[in-house]
N, C-alpha and C positions, 0 to 999 in steps of 0.2 A: 752720736752713733747709736744705732738700734742694738742695744745690748742683747736682746732676745734673739737676734739673727746672726750677729757676728761677735767673735771674741778674738782678742789678741793673744798670740802665742809666740814663744821663742823656739825656732827650729835649729837643727844642727847644720842645715844646708844653706840658709839664707837669712839668718838673724830673725828679727821679729816680723810677723805677718798676721793677716786676718784670716780666720777660718769660719766657715758657716757652722752654726749650731743646729740647723735644721734645713730642710728643703726650702729654697727661696724661689718663687715663681719669677718669670720674666717681668720686667717693668715694675718691680718692687722698689720703692724708695727706701734706701738703707741708711742714708745720712743726709742731714742738712746743716748748714751753718750760715749765719747772716752776714758775717764780715771776716775779712782776712786779718791776720795778726799784723801784717805789714804788706804794703804794695807799692808799686811804682808804675806810672804811666810814662812811656817814652816821650821825650821832649817834643818830637814833631807831632804827637797825637794829643797833647794835653788840652787843646781847644776842641778836640773832636770826641773825646772820651769822657763820659760823666765820672767825676771823682768819687761819686757815691755808689752808683749801681753799675758803672762801667759800660753803659749803653754807648754804642758807636753812632755818631751823628749821620754818617753816610747811609746807614741802614734805615734812617728815618727821612731820607732824601734831603738832608741838610749838610752844608759844608762844615759848620761848626755849631757848638752850643753857645748861646749868647748870655746865659746866666752865669755869673762868676762871683767869686768871693769879693767882698768889699775892698780888701787890701790889694793893691796893685803888686804885681810881680810874683805872687805866690803860685800861679799856674793851676788854680782850681776852677774848673768849669763844670756846669751841671745841666742835665737835660730838663729839669723841672724845678720849681720852687720847693716841691716836696722833698726831692733829693737833697737840695741845698740845706733845708731845715734839718733833715735827718743827719746830714754830715756835721752840721754845727753842734748838734746835741750828742753825737756819738763819737765822732773822730776829732773834732776841734774844741773839745771841752776846755773852758777857760781861755780859749783863743791860742792855746799853746802850740798846736801844730802849725797854724799859719804864721805865728811869730818865728818859729824855728825855720820854716821854709823861706821866709823873708830874709832871715839871716844868711841862709845858704845862697840865695840869689844875689844879695848885696856883695858877698865875698866873691862870688863868681865874676860879677861885673868888675870888681876892683882888680881881679887877676887879669881880665881881658884888657882893662885900661892900662895896666902895667906891661902890656905886650907879652902876656903869657900865651904862648901859642898852643892851641889845642891840637891834639893828635888823635888819629883814629885808633879805636880800641884794638883792632887786629894788628896794628903796627907798633904795639907797645915795645919799649926798648928791650934789647936782648942782654943789656948789661946786668939785669937782675940775675939771669942764669949764670953769668960769668962770676958774679960776686958770691952767689950762694952755692954754685956747683950744680952738676946735673942731677944729683940725688940730694934733696933737701931733707934734713933730719928735724925732728921735733925740737931738739936743742937749738938748732939754727933759727927755727921759726920763733922760739921764745926769745932768743937773743935779739933778733931783728925788731920784734915788738917792744922789747924793753928799751932799746935805743930810741925808738919812736916816742915812747912815753916820756923818756927823760929829756927829749928835745924841748926847745922853747915853746911855750904855749902861745905866746903872743906874736911870734914871728914864724912864718911859713918858710920852708926850704926855698932857696933861690931858684932851684931847678924844678920846682913843683909844677908839673903840667898835667892837668886832669883831662882824660878822654871823656867822651860821652858816656861810656860804660861806668867810669868812676863817679861822674856826677850823678848818674842814676842810682848807683850804689849808695852814694851819700844820702840821697832822698829816702831810700829804703831804710837805711840805718836810723835816720831821724824819725821816721814813721814808727819804727819799732821802739826806739828810746822813749818817745812820747807815750806810746801804748803802755810800756812798763811803768813809767812814772805815774800815769793816771791810775793804774792798777794799785800801786803802792799808796798813792794819796787817798783814794776813795775806797779802800778795803781795810776793815769792814765798813760797808756803806749802810746808810739808813734803808729800811725795808722798801721805801718808795723810790729809792734812787735807781736810775736806769743802769748804773754800773754795778749794782749789787751782784749781778751774775754776768760777768764780762762776756758778751756774745762772740768776741773774736778769740776767746781762749785766754789762758794765763801764761805768764812767763815760765812757770814750772812746766807747763805742757809743751812750750817751745823747746825747752831744754831736753825734753824726752826724745826729741827727734835725733836722728843719727848725726854725729859730729864728723864732718868730712874735711876738716881743715888740713890735715896732713896729706890726705889723698889728693885734694885739689891743688895744694902747693907743689906736690911732686909731679902732677900731670901737666901743669901749666907753669912754665918757667917764670912768667911775669906775674903770676897770681898773687904771691905774697907782696911784692912791690906795689901792685895795684891796690890791694886791700889797705895797706899802710897809708898810701896816698889819700884814699878816701877817708880814713880815720883822721889824719892830720887836718884835712879840710873841714870835716865835721867839728872836730875839737876847737879849731880856731874860730869857726862861725858861731858856735854856741857859747863859748867860754864867757864872753862879756855881754853878748846880746841876749842870751837866755840863761842867766846864771842858775836858775832853778834846775837846769839839766846838767850842770857842771859835774856833778858827782858821777854821772854815767860815762863821761869821757875823760875823767881824771886818770883812770887806768884804762887798759885795753880790754878788760875782762868782758864787759857787756858787748862791745863791738865785735870781739872775736867770737863770742857765743852766737851772735846773730849771723855773722858771715859764715861760720862753720855749718850752720843749719840751712842757710839759704841755698847752698849748693846741693842739688839733687832732690830737694824737698819742695821747691817752689813750683807753682803752676803757671804756664804761659797764658796770657790773656789774648785771645784770638777773636777776630771778627767772625761772624757767623756765615755771611755770604761773601762772594767775591774771591779774592786770592788767599784767604785765610791769613791775612797779615797779622803778625804778632804785635800787639799794641802795648805790651808791658808784661809784668808778672807779679805774682802775689804768693805769700806764704799763708796757707791755711793749715795750722798745726794739726787739727783733728782729721784732716783729709789726706795727710801725707802718705798713709799706708795704701791709699788708693792710687798713688802716683808711681808705683813700682810694679814690676812683674812683667810677664810675657804673654798673658792671655787677655783678650778684650772682653772681660766679663761685665764691665760697667760702662755706662755713659754718664756724662755730667751735664747739668743744665744750670743756667743762671737766670732766674726771674725774681729779682729783688734779693733772693738768697741763693746760695750755692747748694744745689741738690744733686745727689748721686743716686742713681737707680741702676738696677741690673739690666744688662743688655741681652742676657740669656738666662735660662734657669740654672741655678747652682744647687748641687746636691749636698746633703749633710756631710760635714767634716771636710769639705773641699777647700783648698786654698783659695781665698777670695781676694785676689789682687789683680789689677789690670792697668794698662797705660792709657792716658788720655791727656788732653789739654783742656784747661778751663775755657769755657765758651761763654762770653758775656751775652746776656739777653737772648739765650738760646731757647729753642722750642723743640 
């Protein structure tokens, strides 16, 4: 973020926000970031959206991208060899991300083979509301998570049915867990290591985002149940298959921290042309403050990196926030 142009302040009326330190002309680039902390491409678009730069194949007059990761079943496709190589070096270091995603895919297939019927996200069971009551308290949330943590690691609940939403949530969680693990593993890194300055931001920066766990659980009766199902699925998939990540799912702390900040802080990934179809979503920690507000002061672009620039001039000391969606490959 351009420190000379914007500063973060805490207000009495809306929490933390960004304020201009000087007059900012229209079309001024105020922030760039090369990678999200975590992202997920919706299942039906995985062959059509580049896993590295999020370019949409239809906008290049192609049905799908034909460059994929060597391991089958991981769902990573690329628009170019350059993007694939960059992804291998920055997102799939040590092959950890592809290993974790393969574990998720294998477990999902085993659930399907055992006749686990998938249900639509919007038709999530109402029993969660009946069990927890209409107004969920933080104590109830803590208790529900503790019961989940104490449940068997090796055996999934007999009634576990994951919706498309929960499966996508599981992939987002794994992405963030791997990101955190690599940060811990390679920090401090040698001066010539590409992870010496994590381009996607740090775990500490993610934790600085607003925690929306209680609000989300109270607003959506199935929210807590849905999150716990995603956790149980991820824990079971990683526990034996990727033991190096076991410490991140042994308790619910890491999972809850990610989920609490996913809500209201993530950016939608949209196609540039056509019907503006949502292709997935991503968490850009450093960009979160640009994702709130009521005035369209900024526009965002993605050309290899996520770039935010002013859509209009902003006067000194003005509140600098504005709503938008992340636009892949935008111009």
